[in-house]
C-alpha positions, 0 to 999 in steps of 0.5 A: 774217361779222358780229360783231353779236349776234343780234337778240332775238325777241318772247319774249325782248323780252317777258321783259325787259320783264316783268322791268323792270316787275315791279321797279317795281310799283306805282311806275308809273301805267302799269304794268298797261297796259305789262305786259299789252302785254308779256304779249300779245306773250309769249303770242302767241309761245308760241301761235305756237310751239305751246307754248300751245293757243289754246283753253286761254285760254277758261274751259271747259277749266279752270273750277272750279279756284277755290273759291267765296267763301262766308264774308262778306268772305271771312272778313275781316269780324271780323278787321280790326286796330285800324289798319284799322278806324281807316282805315275810320272816316277814310273810306279803303278797306282792301285785304286779300290772301290767299296766291297759289294757284299761278302763275295765281291771286290772291285779294283783298278790299277794304272801305269804308264808304258813306253809304247803307243796304244795300238802296241799295248792293245796288241800285247793285251790281246795276244792271249796265246802268250799269257801262259807261263808269262803272266804270273799264275797263268798256266794255260791260255788258249783262244777257242772263239773269235769273231768280228762285228764290222758295223760296231768296229769290235772283235770278240775273243773267247779265251780259256785260262787256267789260273794257279791259286795255291792248292787249286787251279781255277778254270776260267772261260772269258768272253772279251770284246775289243774296241780299238777306237775306244782303246778298250778290252772288256771281259766277262765269263762266257755264259755257255761255259762253266767257270770256277768263279761266280762272276767276273767283269773287267776292262783294259783301257789304253789311252795316249799319255797326256804329256809323253809322245809315244807313251800310253797310260794303261788302266786295268779294272776288274771285279770278281765274285767268288763263292759266299764262303770266301771273305770279302776282304780277301777278294779285294786283295786278290783284285789288287794282286791281279791288277799288279801282275797283269800290268807288269806282264803287258808292260813287258810285252808291249815295250819288248815289241818296241825294241 
């Protein structure tokens, strides 16, 4: 009889990997990729053991658990500190965070000034066919539905995106509402499609810069709910990185349109 300890199963190995990664956030540049790899192992093991229903990962069963983002900049527009305003004046992005909502949801906002008027920024935001290969981690972006509501002055744009997440590519079907008069683009998951996220609510808010002529102050707010096995702090981290990448992409696109 051997005295060697029993070998670790995939769940235990994944848990240990997650523990090590969490202790190093955000010091490692590869933390998200390694984290997702470990989570996929953990989820696969749980699904295989019948602990998670495979069809519970799609958006249909739990969609609607996140409240829509209705306030401009998710309520941050008039609540920035002097230090945060100074960071914006210095050309930096400012990241803002709200509390976790349970174990699988996180809400975050990012804001940055751009050298382009609001109409140009909104054009960059809504030119979805340019996202693939230009927005970090977006490998596919195609509009599959478009309609206008002239009475409300809005446009509805449905977009299928594929987002690279380390060892997994996430399929997401987004339903956008564009309201030019308000300077907003809001989005949620299309309830008629099955996405890899449980629920998503997001908002772009583009306002005239308070002091710089021809500039815009651009806000990106989002909350995402993923399967329950994903730790809440990781969702917050993902929200932070998505805002940074989205603002960087739109800034480059909008300012290029002005050149």
